[in-house]
C-alpha positions as CSV (number, residue, x, y, z in Angstrom):
1,X,-15.5,-3.1,-22.8
2,X,-16.4,0.2,-21.1
3,X,-19.4,2.5,-21.2
4,X,-19.4,6.3,-21.5
5,X,-21.5,7.7,-18.7
6,X,-24.6,9.6,-19.4
7,X,-24.8,13.4,-18.5
8,X,-25.3,13.8,-14.8
9,X,-27.7,16.8,-15.1
10,X,-30.7,15.0,-13.6
11,X,-30.4,14.4,-9.9
12,X,-31.2,10.9,-8.9
13,X,-32.0,9.8,-5.4
14,X,-31.0,6.2,-6.1
15,X,-27.4,6.0,-4.9
16,X,-26.1,3.5,-7.5
17,X,-28.4,4.3,-10.5
18,X,-26.0,6.6,-12.3
19,X,-22.8,5.0,-11.0
20,X,-23.2,1.3,-10.4
21,X,-19.4,1.1,-10.0
22,X,-20.0,2.7,-6.6
23,X,-21.5,-0.6,-5.4
24,X,-18.6,-2.8,-6.4
25,X,-16.2,-0.2,-5.0
26,X,-18.1,-0.2,-1.7
27,X,-17.8,-4.0,-1.5
28,X,-14.1,-3.9,-2.0
29,X,-13.8,-1.2,0.6
30,X,-15.9,-2.7,3.3
31,X,-14.6,-6.3,2.8
32,X,-11.1,-5.0,3.1
33,X,-12.0,-3.1,6.3
34,X,-13.6,-6.2,7.8
35,X,-10.4,-8.2,7.2
36,X,-8.3,-5.3,8.6
37,X,-10.5,-5.3,11.7
38,X,-9.6,-8.9,12.4
39,X,-6.0,-8.4,11.7
40,X,-5.8,-5.3,13.8
41,X,-7.4,-7.1,16.7
42,X,-4.4,-9.4,16.9
43,X,-2.0,-6.4,16.7
44,X,-2.0,-5.6,20.5
45,X,-1.1,-9.2,21.2
46,X,2.1,-8.7,19.2
47,X,2.9,-5.4,20.9
48,X,2.4,-7.0,24.3
49,X,4.6,-9.9,23.3
50,X,7.4,-7.4,22.6
51,X,6.8,-5.9,26.0
52,X,7.3,-9.4,27.5
53,X,3.6,-9.9,28.3
54,X,2.1,-13.2,27.1
55,X,-1.6,-13.1,26.3
56,X,-1.6,-15.9,23.8
57,X,-1.9,-18.6,26.5
58,X,-5.3,-17.0,27.4
59,X,-6.7,-17.3,23.9
60,X,-7.9,-20.9,23.2
61,X,-8.9,-20.0,19.6
62,X,-5.2,-19.4,18.7
63,X,-2.9,-22.4,18.8
64,X,0.3,-20.4,19.0
65,X,2.0,-17.0,18.8
66,X,3.0,-17.8,15.3
67,X,-0.5,-18.6,14.1
68,X,-1.5,-15.1,15.5
69,X,1.4,-13.5,13.7
70,X,0.5,-15.2,10.5
71,X,-3.1,-13.9,10.7
72,X,-1.9,-10.4,11.6
73,X,0.6,-10.2,8.8
74,X,-1.5,-11.8,6.0
75,X,-4.7,-9.9,6.8
76,X,-3.2,-6.5,7.3
77,X,-0.4,-6.4,4.8
78,X,-1.7,-8.6,2.0
79,X,-5.5,-8.8,2.2
80,X,-6.7,-5.4,3.4
81,X,-4.4,-3.5,1.1
82,X,-5.3,-5.5,-2.0
83,X,-9.0,-5.0,-1.5
84,X,-8.7,-1.3,-0.7
85,X,-6.4,-0.6,-3.6
86,X,-8.5,-2.6,-6.1
87,X,-11.6,-0.6,-5.2
88,X,-9.9,2.8,-5.0
89,X,-7.8,2.5,-8.2
90,X,-10.8,1.1,-10.1
91,X,-13.2,3.8,-9.0
92,X,-11.1,7.0,-9.3
93,X,-9.9,6.6,-13.0
94,X,-13.5,5.7,-14.1
95,X,-14.9,8.8,-12.5
96,X,-12.1,11.0,-13.7
97,X,-12.5,9.8,-17.3
98,X,-16.3,9.7,-17.1
99,X,-16.6,6.0,-18.1
100,X,-18.1,3.0,-16.5
101,X,-16.0,-0.2,-16.1
102,X,-17.1,-3.6,-17.3
103,X,-19.1,-4.5,-14.2
104,X,-19.1,-8.2,-14.8
105,X,-15.3,-8.2,-14.9
106,X,-15.2,-6.0,-11.8
107,X,-17.5,-8.3,-9.8
108,X,-15.5,-11.3,-11.1
109,X,-12.3,-9.7,-9.7
110,X,-14.0,-9.2,-6.4
111,X,-15.3,-12.7,-6.1
112,X,-12.1,-14.3,-7.3
113,X,-10.3,-12.5,-4.5
114,X,-12.9,-13.3,-1.9
115,X,-13.0,-17.0,-2.7
116,X,-9.2,-17.0,-2.5
117,X,-9.1,-15.2,0.8
118,X,-11.7,-17.6,2.3
119,X,-9.7,-20.6,1.1
120,X,-6.5,-19.2,2.7
121,X,-8.5,-18.3,5.9
122,X,-9.6,-21.9,6.3
123,X,-6.0,-23.0,6.1
124,X,-4.6,-20.4,8.5
125,X,-7.5,-20.6,11.1
126,X,-7.2,-24.4,11.0
127,X,-3.5,-24.0,12.0
128,X,-2.5,-25.6,8.7
129,X,-0.7,-22.6,7.2
130,X,1.3,-21.0,10.1
131,X,3.8,-19.7,7.6
132,X,3.9,-16.0,8.5
133,X,3.3,-13.6,5.6
134,X,6.5,-14.5,3.8
135,X,5.6,-18.2,3.6
136,X,9.3,-19.2,3.2
137,X,9.9,-22.9,2.2
138,X,10.8,-25.4,3.5
139,X,7.9,-24.5,5.8
140,X,5.0,-26.2,4.0
141,X,1.4,-25.3,4.4
142,X,-1.9,-26.5,3.1
143,X,-2.5,-26.2,-0.6
144,X,-5.6,-24.1,0.2
145,X,-3.3,-21.3,1.5
146,X,-1.2,-21.2,-1.7
147,X,-4.2,-21.5,-4.0
148,X,-6.0,-18.8,-2.1
149,X,-3.0,-16.5,-2.2
150,X,-2.8,-17.0,-6.0
151,X,-6.5,-16.2,-6.4
152,X,-6.1,-13.0,-4.4
153,X,-3.4,-11.9,-6.8
154,X,-5.4,-13.0,-9.8
155,X,-8.4,-11.0,-8.7
156,X,-6.3,-7.8,-8.3
157,X,-4.8,-8.4,-11.8
158,X,-8.3,-8.6,-13.2
159,X,-9.1,-5.2,-11.8
160,X,-5.8,-3.8,-12.9
161,X,-6.4,-5.1,-16.5
162,X,-9.7,-3.4,-16.5
163,X,-8.2,0.0,-15.6
164,X,-5.4,-0.4,-18.1
165,X,-7.9,-1.3,-20.8
166,X,-10.1,1.7,-20.0
167,X,-7.0,4.0,-20.2
168,X,-5.9,2.4,-23.5
169,X,-9.3,3.0,-25.1
170,X,-9.3,6.5,-23.8
171,X,-5.9,7.2,-25.2
172,X,-6.9,5.8,-28.6
173,X,-9.8,8.3,-28.7
174,X,-7.7,11.2,-27.3
175,X,-4.3,10.7,-28.9
176,X,-3.1,14.3,-28.5
177,X,-4.4,14.8,-24.9
178,X,-2.5,14.1,-21.7
179,X,-4.0,11.5,-19.5
180,X,-5.7,13.2,-16.5
181,X,-3.4,13.0,-13.5
182,X,-5.2,10.6,-11.1
183,X,-5.8,8.2,-14.0
184,X,-2.2,8.4,-15.0
185,X,-1.0,7.6,-11.5
186,X,-3.5,4.8,-11.2
187,X,-2.5,3.2,-14.5
188,X,1.2,3.5,-13.6
189,X,0.6,1.8,-10.3
190,X,-1.2,-1.1,-12.0
191,X,1.5,-1.5,-14.6
192,X,4.1,-1.6,-11.9
193,X,2.0,-4.3,-10.1
194,X,1.8,-6.3,-13.4
195,X,5.6,-6.3,-13.5
196,X,6.1,-6.8,-9.8
197,X,3.7,-9.7,-9.3
198,X,5.5,-11.9,-11.8
199,X,7.8,-13.3,-9.1
200,X,5.1,-14.2,-6.7
201,X,2.9,-15.8,-9.5
202,X,5.8,-18.0,-10.7
203,X,6.7,-19.0,-7.1
204,X,3.2,-19.9,-6.0
205,X,1.9,-21.4,-9.3
206,X,5.0,-23.3,-10.4
207,X,6.7,-24.2,-7.2
208,X,4.6,-24.0,-4.0
209,X,1.2,-25.3,-5.2
210,X,2.6,-28.5,-7.0
211,X,4.9,-29.0,-3.9
212,X,2.0,-28.7,-1.4
213,X,-0.1,-31.1,-3.5
214,X,2.7,-33.7,-3.5
215,X,3.3,-33.4,-7.2
216,X,6.9,-32.5,-6.7
217,X,9.3,-33.8,-4.0
218,X,10.9,-30.6,-3.0
219,X,11.4,-26.9,-3.5
220,X,14.6,-24.9,-3.7
221,X,14.3,-22.5,-0.7
222,X,16.8,-20.0,-2.2
223,X,15.0,-19.9,-5.5
224,X,11.6,-19.5,-3.8
225,X,12.9,-16.7,-1.5
226,X,14.4,-14.9,-4.5
227,X,11.1,-15.0,-6.4
228,X,9.3,-13.9,-3.3
229,X,11.5,-10.9,-2.8
230,X,11.3,-10.0,-6.5
231,X,7.6,-9.3,-5.6
232,X,8.1,-8.7,-1.9
233,X,9.9,-5.4,-2.2
234,X,7.9,-3.7,-5.0
235,X,4.7,-4.8,-3.3
236,X,5.6,-2.1,-0.8
237,X,5.2,0.4,-3.6
238,X,1.9,-1.3,-4.6
239,X,0.8,-0.4,-1.1
240,X,2.4,3.1,-1.1
241,X,1.6,4.5,-4.5
242,X,-2.2,4.6,-4.0
243,X,-1.4,6.8,-1.0
244,X,0.7,8.9,-3.3
245,X,-2.3,9.1,-5.7
246,X,-4.3,10.7,-2.9
247,X,-1.5,12.9,-1.7
248,X,-0.8,14.3,-5.2
249,X,-4.3,14.3,-6.8
250,X,-6.8,14.7,-3.9
251,X,-5.3,16.1,-0.8
252,X,-4.4,19.6,-2.2
253,X,-8.1,20.3,-2.6
254,X,-8.8,19.2,1.0
255,X,-6.1,21.7,2.0
256,X,-7.7,24.4,-0.1
257,X,-4.9,24.5,-2.6
258,X,-3.9,23.1,-6.0
259,X,-1.4,20.6,-7.3
260,X,2.0,22.4,-7.5
261,X,3.3,20.5,-10.5
262,X,1.5,17.8,-12.5
263,X,4.7,17.1,-14.4
264,X,6.7,16.4,-11.3
265,X,4.0,14.0,-10.1
266,X,4.1,12.1,-13.4
267,X,7.9,12.0,-13.4
268,X,7.8,10.5,-9.9
269,X,5.4,7.7,-10.9
270,X,7.5,6.9,-14.0
271,X,10.6,6.6,-11.8
272,X,8.7,4.3,-9.4
273,X,7.6,2.2,-12.4
274,X,11.2,1.9,-13.6
275,X,13.1,1.6,-10.3
276,X,10.9,-0.3,-7.8
277,X,11.0,-3.7,-9.4
278,X,14.7,-4.7,-10.0
279,X,15.8,-4.2,-6.4
280,X,14.5,-7.1,-4.3
281,X,17.9,-8.7,-3.7
282,X,18.7,-6.2,-1.0
283,X,16.3,-8.3,1.2
284,X,18.7,-11.2,0.8
285,X,22.0,-9.7,1.9
286,X,22.4,-12.6,4.4
287,X,21.5,-15.3,1.9
288,X,24.3,-17.4,0.5
289,X,24.2,-18.5,-3.2
290,X,23.8,-15.0,-4.6
291,X,26.8,-13.0,-5.9
292,X,27.7,-10.0,-3.8
293,X,28.1,-8.0,-7.0
294,X,24.4,-8.3,-7.8
295,X,23.4,-7.5,-4.2
296,X,25.5,-4.3,-4.3
297,X,24.1,-3.3,-7.7
298,X,20.5,-3.7,-6.5
299,X,21.4,-1.8,-3.3
300,X,22.5,1.1,-5.5
301,X,19.3,0.9,-7.5
302,X,17.3,0.9,-4.3
303,X,19.0,4.2,-3.3
304,X,17.8,5.7,-6.6
305,X,14.2,5.2,-5.4
306,X,14.9,8.0,-2.9
307,X,14.7,10.4,-5.9
308,X,10.9,10.0,-6.6
309,X,10.3,10.0,-2.9
310,X,12.0,13.4,-2.5
311,X,10.2,14.7,-5.6
312,X,7.0,13.7,-3.8
313,X,7.9,15.4,-0.5
314,X,8.8,18.6,-2.3
315,X,5.8,18.7,-4.7
316,X,3.1,17.7,-2.2
317,X,4.6,20.0,0.4
318,X,4.4,22.9,-2.1
319,X,0.8,22.0,-2.8
320,X,-0.1,22.1,0.9
321,X,1.8,25.4,1.3
322,X,-0.2,26.9,-1.6
323,X,-3.4,25.9,0.1
324,X,-2.4,27.2,3.5
325,X,-1.3,30.6,2.0
326,X,-4.6,30.8,0.2
327,X,-6.2,30.4,3.6
328,X,-4.3,33.4,5.0
329,X,-1.1,31.7,6.2
330,X,2.3,33.3,5.9
331,X,5.9,33.2,7.0
332,X,8.5,30.5,6.7
333,X,6.5,28.0,8.8
334,X,3.5,30.1,10.0
335,X,1.4,28.8,7.1
336,X,1.3,25.4,8.6
337,X,-1.1,26.6,11.3
338,X,-3.5,27.5,8.5
339,X,-3.9,24.0,7.2
340,X,-7.3,22.4,7.9
341,X,-6.3,20.6,11.1
342,X,-10.0,20.0,12.1
343,X,-10.7,18.1,8.9
344,X,-10.1,14.3,9.5
345,X,-9.6,13.7,5.8
346,X,-6.6,16.1,5.8
347,X,-5.3,15.3,9.3
348,X,-5.1,11.5,8.7
349,X,-3.1,11.9,5.5
350,X,-0.9,14.7,6.8
351,X,0.1,12.6,9.8
352,X,0.7,9.7,7.4
353,X,3.1,11.8,5.4
354,X,4.9,13.0,8.5
355,X,5.4,9.4,9.6
356,X,6.8,8.4,6.2
357,X,9.8,10.7,6.7
358,X,11.5,8.5,9.3
359,X,10.1,5.4,7.6
360,X,11.9,6.3,4.4
361,X,15.1,7.1,6.2
362,X,15.0,3.7,7.9
363,X,14.5,2.1,4.5
364,X,17.9,3.5,3.5
365,X,19.4,1.7,6.5
366,X,17.7,-1.6,5.5
367,X,18.9,-1.3,1.9
368,X,22.6,-0.7,2.8
369,X,24.8,-3.8,2.9
370,X,26.9,-2.5,5.8
371,X,24.0,-1.2,8.0
372,X,21.6,-3.9,7.3
373,X,23.9,-6.4,9.0
374,X,23.2,-4.6,12.3
375,X,19.4,-4.7,12.1
376,X,18.7,-7.8,9.9
377,X,16.0,-10.0,11.4
378,X,15.7,-7.9,14.5
379,X,12.7,-6.0,15.9
380,X,13.9,-3.0,13.9
381,X,12.3,-4.5,10.7
382,X,8.7,-4.7,11.9
383,X,9.3,-1.3,13.5
384,X,10.2,0.0,10.1
385,X,7.3,-1.4,8.1
386,X,4.8,-0.3,10.8
387,X,5.6,3.3,10.1
388,X,5.6,2.8,6.3
389,X,2.8,0.4,5.5
390,X,1.2,0.4,8.9
391,X,1.0,4.2,9.0
392,X,1.9,6.0,5.7
393,X,-0.4,3.6,3.8
394,X,-3.0,2.6,6.4
395,X,-3.5,6.1,7.9
396,X,-3.8,7.5,4.4
397,X,-6.5,4.9,3.7
398,X,-8.2,6.0,6.9
399,X,-8.3,9.6,5.6
400,X,-9.6,8.4,2.2
401,X,-12.3,6.4,4.0
402,X,-13.5,9.5,5.7
403,X,-14.6,11.0,2.3
404,X,-15.0,7.9,0.2
405,X,-17.4,6.0,2.4
406,X,-19.8,9.0,2.6
407,X,-19.4,9.5,-1.1
408,X,-20.2,5.9,-2.0
409,X,-23.1,5.5,0.4
410,X,-24.4,9.1,0.4
411,X,-24.2,9.0,4.2
412,X,-22.4,11.7,6.1
413,X,-19.4,10.8,8.2
414,X,-20.9,9.8,11.6
415,X,-18.4,11.8,13.8
416,X,-15.6,14.1,12.6
417,X,-14.4,14.4,16.2
418,X,-14.1,10.7,16.6
419,X,-12.4,10.4,13.2
420,X,-9.9,13.0,14.3
421,X,-9.2,11.2,17.6
422,X,-8.7,7.9,15.7
423,X,-6.2,9.6,13.4
424,X,-4.2,11.2,16.1
425,X,-4.1,8.2,18.4
426,X,-3.1,5.9,15.5
427,X,-0.3,8.3,14.7
428,X,1.0,8.5,18.2
429,X,0.5,4.7,18.8
430,X,2.5,3.9,15.7
431,X,5.2,6.4,16.7
432,X,5.6,4.8,20.1
433,X,5.6,1.3,18.5
434,X,8.2,2.3,16.0
435,X,10.5,3.9,18.6
436,X,10.2,0.9,20.9
437,X,10.8,-1.7,18.1
438,X,13.6,0.2,16.4
439,X,15.3,0.5,19.9
440,X,14.8,-3.2,20.6
441,X,16.2,-4.0,17.3
442,X,19.4,-2.0,17.9
443,X,19.8,-4.0,21.2
444,X,19.6,-7.2,19.1
445,X,16.2,-8.6,20.1
446,X,15.1,-10.8,17.1
447,X,11.9,-10.4,15.2
448,X,9.2,-13.1,14.9
449,X,10.1,-14.4,18.3
450,X,7.7,-15.6,21.0
451,X,9.6,-13.7,23.8
452,X,7.6,-15.3,26.6
453,X,9.2,-18.7,25.8
454,X,12.4,-17.6,24.1
455,X,15.7,-18.6,25.8
456,X,19.1,-17.1,25.6
457,X,17.9,-13.5,25.4
458,X,18.3,-12.6,29.1
459,X,21.1,-10.1,28.7
460,X,19.3,-8.3,25.8
461,X,16.0,-8.2,27.6
462,X,17.6,-6.8,30.7
463,X,18.8,-3.8,28.6
464,X,15.4,-3.3,26.9
465,X,13.0,-2.5,29.6
466,X,12.2,1.0,28.3
467,X,11.7,0.2,24.6
468,X,9.7,-2.9,25.7
469,X,7.5,-0.7,27.8
470,X,7.0,1.8,24.9
471,X,6.0,-1.1,22.6
472,X,3.5,-2.5,25.1
473,X,1.9,1.0,25.7
474,X,1.7,1.5,21.9
475,X,-0.4,-1.6,21.6
476,X,-3.0,-0.2,24.0
477,X,-3.0,3.2,22.3
478,X,-3.5,1.6,18.9
479,X,-6.3,-0.5,20.3
480,X,-8.2,2.6,21.3
481,X,-7.5,4.2,17.9
482,X,-8.8,1.1,16.1
483,X,-12.0,1.0,18.2
484,X,-12.7,4.7,17.4
485,X,-11.9,4.2,13.7
486,X,-14.1,1.2,13.2
487,X,-16.9,2.8,15.3
488,X,-17.0,5.9,13.1
489,X,-16.7,3.8,10.0
490,X,-19.5,1.4,10.7
491,X,-21.7,4.1,12.2
492,X,-21.4,5.9,8.9
493,X,-22.1,2.8,7.0
494,X,-25.3,2.1,8.9
495,X,-26.3,5.8,9.3
496,X,-29.0,7.8,7.6
497,X,-28.8,8.7,3.9
498,X,-28.8,12.3,2.6
499,X,-30.1,13.7,-0.8
500,X,-28.1,13.6,-4.0
501,X,-27.4,17.4,-3.7
502,X,-25.7,16.7,-0.4
503,X,-23.4,14.0,-1.7
504,X,-19.8,14.2,-0.7
505,X,-17.8,15.0,-3.8
506,X,-14.6,13.3,-5.0
507,X,-11.9,15.8,-4.1
508,X,-10.2,15.9,-7.5
509,X,-7.7,18.8,-7.3
510,X,-6.9,21.4,-9.9
511,X,-3.3,22.0,-10.7
512,X,-1.3,25.3,-10.8
513,X,-1.1,24.9,-14.6
514,X,-4.9,24.7,-14.8
515,X,-5.4,27.7,-12.5
516,X,-2.9,29.8,-14.5
517,X,-4.5,28.8,-17.8
518,X,-7.9,29.9,-16.5
519,X,-6.4,33.2,-15.4
520,X,-5.4,34.2,-18.9
521,X,-7.3,37.2,-20.3
522,X,-9.8,36.7,-23.0
523,X,-8.1,36.6,-26.4
524,X,-4.7,35.7,-25.1
525,X,-2.9,32.7,-26.6
526,X,-4.4,29.5,-25.1
527,X,-1.0,28.0,-24.6
528,X,2.2,29.9,-23.8
529,X,5.6,28.6,-25.0
530,X,6.4,27.3,-21.6
531,X,3.0,25.7,-21.4
532,X,3.6,24.0,-24.8
533,X,6.9,22.6,-23.5
534,X,5.2,21.2,-20.4
535,X,2.5,19.7,-22.5
536,X,5.1,18.0,-24.6
537,X,6.9,16.7,-21.6
538,X,3.7,15.3,-20.2
539,X,2.9,13.6,-23.5
540,X,6.4,11.9,-23.4
541,X,5.7,10.7,-19.8
542,X,2.3,9.4,-21.0
543,X,4.0,6.6,-22.9
544,X,3.6,4.2,-20.0
545,X,3.8,1.1,-22.1
546,X,7.3,2.1,-23.2
547,X,8.4,2.7,-19.6
548,X,6.8,-0.7,-18.6
549,X,8.9,-2.4,-21.3
550,X,12.0,-0.7,-19.9
551,X,11.1,-1.9,-16.4
552,X,10.8,-5.4,-17.7
553,X,14.2,-5.1,-19.4
554,X,15.7,-3.9,-16.2
555,X,14.3,-6.9,-14.4
556,X,15.7,-9.3,-17.0
557,X,19.1,-7.7,-16.6
558,X,19.1,-7.5,-12.8
559,X,17.6,-11.0,-12.1
560,X,18.3,-13.0,-15.2
561,X,21.9,-14.3,-14.4
562,X,21.0,-15.0,-10.8
563,X,17.9,-16.9,-11.6
564,X,19.5,-18.9,-14.4
565,X,22.2,-20.0,-12.0
566,X,19.7,-21.2,-9.5
567,X,17.7,-23.1,-12.1
568,X,20.8,-24.8,-13.4
569,X,21.9,-25.8,-9.9
570,X,18.7,-26.5,-7.9
571,X,18.7,-27.7,-4.3
572,X,15.2,-29.0,-3.7
573,X,14.3,-29.9,-0.1
574,X,11.2,-31.6,1.3
575,X,8.6,-29.7,3.3
576,X,8.7,-29.1,7.1
577,X,5.9,-28.4,9.6
578,X,7.3,-26.9,12.8
579,X,4.0,-25.9,14.4
């Protein structure tokens, strides 16, 4: 059930009176940031480890390097992102459609997630779930960890179901209208997550929880890994697509421009919905027991994901150019100087997009059977996902925070200068980290390795002095960036409140189609023939349930034979605890 919002003509000094969904969104946002702060605090220890400097022995509250790595990966990659996305992609569609979500369900989703994270935290902090963020069996952790992880996913699905329900009701009432863009992209992201999360849900609920409780004697590691990567690859898009929502639907207004093409944005999201889920086997090129034919087929499908990424690069780039030219820019590249480089909302997201270019290129290497053999399980891999999830997603979320937190609290950003410094330092810190780790990976230094105690790496370490130094320096730069970011964030949170008239608006962007429509002279046809064709194409793309069904069909085709073979020939093994 949803509620249509009342007219907002009467200013109200009470922050949450007209929009109580602001409060639950703020809780999602701040809780996610608190967990991020803890996870980020462990990050420099990881960077220093890859510089050959051991700090872990000086930290009595961590039992091992691997416990620290588990905390770092779980909190940053799984917990922070899920909270932030749940809040953002609940709030934006509701405000764009002018409806209020079911607040009881929204709060239920929040508390389910929070209880789950606290259960998992008890296990990890107690050194009873040092499993890293992939929690591969036969490593066996406390049942609290697996149940907590399941609740985190369930909470996100509750929020996703809310958004899809709101959209479905809206479509029923507006059958001939095209879904507003931000809502369309949000719903597509949630539907993709519904399809993508199935593997993780099956793995955790039907394999790992009964196994950890002693109800079953063993788990087939290959089956568990396959189910994990069924979700483990598309979860990357669950992290990235909310950034795309901001780049397509919000950033053009921050740059002073308009959305270059709504249709291209919608097509990109439909392609992500179709192509992001049936491709996880390319993470298992080195695993036996899976036919090479299926691996190659999924590799080719992975390459197709490049298409919506390139559509995004072209379309968002065009939107920013329109904004820069409207601000007086010109020439082939001279317009870039006219973008709002003093606005932290823009700068953080622009730098995130720049970082995603090498990140995407590195993903092609990882997805290739031949090239992956050279970098598999080396430091290259964390170098890759720190410039995708760690920068493209996280730095975009930083930029979103710089307007969303003032909007939700009606408190101005505490310091634009500090926010700018935080953004630039995070960008350069991650760039240094990525260069260092990719370089170390090409030398052959393994990932997930406690270098201070590792043996047999002497020759490789001797050739890695420069990249190891870059990695260590990056940890220090990122520490300063994080301190600045959390300082400006929490100063804003506890700062003074302004009046309703001074509230920071949501930067929903107009599109080029909207601007051209408004420019038509009075009495002209409201829709040109070209406009009618675009409207028709967008209505076709609006059939998200159809594309979701096709995505599920692709999953069945690409995974069905492999999973059936594993189920008919299981190899269960007992659990191990190596820490």
